[in-house]
C-alpha positions in Angstrom: 93.5 214.7 177.3 95.0 212.6 180.0 95.0 208.8 180.6 92.0 209.2 183.1 90.1 210.9 180.9 90.3 208.5 178.4 89.2 205.8 180.9 86.3 207.6 181.7 85.1 208.1 178.2 86.1 204.2 177.8 83.9 203.5 180.7 80.7 205.4 179.6 81.0 203.7 176.3 81.3 199.9 177.6 78.4 201.2 180.2 76.4 202.8 177.3 77.1 199.6 175.4 75.8 197.5 177.7 72.9 199.3 179.2 69.7 198.2 179.0 68.2 198.8 175.2 64.9 199.9 176.9 66.5 203.0 178.2 66.2 205.8 175.7 69.5 206.7 173.9 68.6 210.5 174.2 68.9 210.3 178.1 72.7 209.4 177.4 73.0 212.1 174.6 72.6 214.3 178.2 75.2 213.1 179.6 78.2 215.0 179.9 80.9 212.4 178.7 78.8 212.5 175.0 80.6 215.6 174.7 83.3 213.9 172.9 81.1 212.3 170.6 79.7 213.4 167.3 75.7 214.0 168.5 74.8 213.3 165.1 76.9 209.8 165.2 74.5 208.6 168.2 72.2 205.8 166.3 75.9 204.0 166.2 76.2 203.4 169.8 72.6 202.5 170.1 73.5 200.0 167.2 76.5 198.8 169.3 73.9 198.4 172.2 71.5 196.3 170.3 74.2 194.3 168.4 75.7 193.3 172.1 72.7 192.1 173.2 72.0 190.0 170.1 75.4 188.5 170.2 75.8 187.7 174.0 72.3 186.1 173.3 73.0 184.1 170.2 76.8 182.9 172.1 74.5 181.3 175.0 72.1 179.6 172.2 75.2 177.8 171.0 77.1 177.1 173.7 75.8 176.8 177.2 72.1 176.3 175.9 73.3 174.0 172.7 70.9 171.4 173.6 67.9 173.7 174.5 68.4 175.1 171.1 68.4 171.8 169.7 65.3 170.5 171.4 63.3 173.0 171.0 64.8 175.2 168.6 67.5 177.6 168.3 65.1 181.0 167.7 63.1 180.1 171.0 66.2 180.1 173.0 67.5 183.1 171.5 64.5 185.3 171.6 64.1 184.4 175.0 67.3 185.3 175.9 67.5 188.6 174.3 64.4 189.6 176.2 66.0 188.1 179.0 69.2 190.5 178.6 67.2 193.8 177.5 65.2 193.1 180.8 68.1 191.9 183.3 71.3 194.0 181.7 74.2 192.8 184.4 77.8 194.1 184.9 78.3 189.8 186.3 80.6 187.9 185.0 79.1 186.2 181.9 78.0 183.0 183.1 76.8 184.4 186.6 74.5 186.7 184.3 72.3 183.6 182.8 71.6 182.1 186.4 67.9 183.7 186.8 67.3 183.1 183.0 65.2 180.0 184.3 63.0 181.9 186.8 62.5 184.5 184.4 61.5 182.0 181.6 58.7 180.9 184.5 57.5 184.6 184.8 56.8 184.6 180.4 53.3 184.2 179.6 54.4 182.7 176.0 55.9 179.8 178.0 53.0 178.6 179.3 53.0 176.5 175.7 55.9 174.9 176.7 56.5 175.3 180.6 58.7 172.3 180.7 61.9 174.4 178.9 63.1 176.2 182.5 63.6 173.1 183.8 65.5 171.9 180.7 67.3 175.2 180.9 68.2 174.8 184.7 69.8 171.4 183.6 71.6 172.9 180.5 73.2 175.4 183.7 73.8 172.3 186.0 75.7 170.8 183.2 77.9 174.1 182.8 78.3 174.2 186.8 79.6 170.1 186.6 82.1 170.4 183.8 84.0 173.3 185.2 83.9 171.5 188.7 87.0 170.0 189.9 87.5 166.2 188.7 86.7 163.5 191.0 90.2 161.8 192.5 90.1 158.6 190.6 92.1 156.5 192.9 89.0 157.0 195.5 86.2 156.0 193.6 84.6 152.4 194.3 85.2 151.0 190.8 89.4 151.2 191.4 89.2 150.1 195.1 90.8 146.5 195.7 88.9 145.9 198.6 85.0 146.1 199.3 84.1 148.8 201.4 81.8 148.6 204.0 78.4 150.7 203.3 79.2 153.1 206.1 82.9 153.9 204.1 80.4 154.8 200.6 79.3 158.2 199.6 78.5 159.8 196.9 81.0 162.3 194.8 81.0 165.9 196.0 81.5 167.5 192.9 77.3 166.8 191.9 74.0 168.1 191.4 70.5 166.3 192.0 67.9 168.1 189.6 64.5 166.9 190.6 61.8 168.1 188.0 58.0 167.6 187.1 58.9 167.2 183.9 60.8 164.6 181.8 64.0 165.9 182.5 66.2 162.8 181.5 64.0 161.8 178.7 64.7 165.8 177.6 68.4 165.4 178.0 68.5 162.0 176.0 66.7 163.5 173.6 68.7 166.5 173.2 71.7 164.5 172.9 70.6 162.0 170.1 70.2 165.8 168.2 73.8 166.7 169.4 75.5 163.8 167.6 73.2 164.2 164.6 74.3 168.1 164.4 78.0 166.7 164.3 77.8 165.0 161.2 78.2 166.5 157.5 75.6 164.7 156.2 72.9 166.4 158.1 70.8 169.0 156.8 68.8 171.5 158.6 65.5 169.9 157.4 66.6 167.0 158.9 67.5 167.9 161.8 64.2 169.9 162.1 62.3 166.5 161.6 64.2 164.7 164.0 63.5 167.6 166.2 60.1 167.0 166.1 60.4 163.3 166.4 62.4 163.5 169.4 59.9 165.5 170.6 56.7 163.4 170.1 58.5 160.2 171.7 59.3 161.8 175.0 56.4 160.5 177.7 55.1 163.1 180.5 56.4 162.1 184.0 58.4 163.5 186.4 61.7 162.5 187.0 64.8 163.3 188.6 68.7 162.8 187.4 72.1 163.0 189.3 75.0 165.0 187.3 78.5 164.8 187.9 82.0 163.7 186.2 83.2 160.3 186.3 86.2 161.4 185.0 88.2 164.2 183.8 86.6 164.6 180.4 83.2 162.4 181.2 79.8 163.8 182.2 77.4 161.3 183.4 73.9 162.2 183.7 71.8 159.1 185.3 68.2 158.8 185.8 66.9 158.1 189.4 64.1 156.1 190.1 61.2 157.8 192.2 61.4 155.2 195.0 65.4 156.0 195.9 64.5 159.7 195.6 65.0 160.0 199.2 68.0 157.6 199.4 69.8 160.0 197.0 68.4 163.2 199.2 70.5 162.0 201.9 73.6 160.8 200.0 73.5 164.3 198.3 73.8 165.6 201.9 77.0 163.8 202.2 75.4 160.9 204.1 77.1 157.5 203.7 75.0 154.6 201.9 74.1 152.9 205.2 72.6 156.3 206.9 71.0 157.2 203.7 69.1 154.0 203.5 68.4 153.6 207.0 66.9 157.0 207.2 65.6 157.3 203.6 61.6 157.7 203.8 60.5 154.3 201.9 57.6 151.7 202.3 59.7 148.4 203.5 56.7 146.6 202.7 56.8 148.0 198.6 60.8 148.2 198.7 62.5 145.8 196.0 65.7 145.8 197.3 66.9 143.9 194.3 66.1 146.7 192.1 68.1 148.7 194.7 71.1 146.3 194.4 70.6 146.9 190.7 70.9 151.0 190.5 73.5 150.9 193.1 75.1 148.6 190.8 74.6 151.1 187.8 75.9 153.9 189.9 79.0 152.0 191.0 79.6 151.6 187.4 79.1 155.0 185.9 81.8 156.1 189.0 79.3 157.7 191.0 80.4 156.3 194.7 83.9 157.0 196.0 85.6 156.0 199.3 86.3 157.8 202.4 
């Protein structure tokens, strides 16, 4: 047997293990590559295949979607992930393979009982993307400058994500973070965590919220609530406009606009390193 033959067998094994479990194993048994295997042991390949999808579902529910698992229940997220990978086997990089997970959830009849879950899943993916993004140039941060820049010199950090939702995405994020901190305490039991999970969920007020996600430094993630009246300003900033242009071109009601609230919000954003000079 040549090296090329071994590679073909290896590729066949990997393709089989990662193939859609909805494909009947007997269809695979008919392939010529199966000649190297004992047909009566084909059930082992099936076991590998089921185990593969179960394992990657567990990995994602405990990593990228850890906050979602804490807030909505690990089994809920894991079971949806298993079904997602069953229906959407992908040869892509692991993290790329879950890009369509939120859209998949929106198509599931069961999700109608908790329609806010897909947007929170999007938040989890966004957080993962920002954590993997380049770190900000701290020398350009407004709070680190020795002089006060002009409005047309102030821009939003390039590596950011603006997530707008019809659900209380910021409240859910804060609740999930509270649960995450609680779960890391040695004294926390599963019963206590579940009790706190229900308490956090019931304390959330149903309203639409938008948040900005970025890194304030190499190791610090920031998620800031964007007031509804400033969404149009943030939209301009997110499109690389400077503060002056973003405010001038924003769709706002000048008679009702609260300039002091804008000033406080700008100060908060500056404090959390959202703004940079150019």
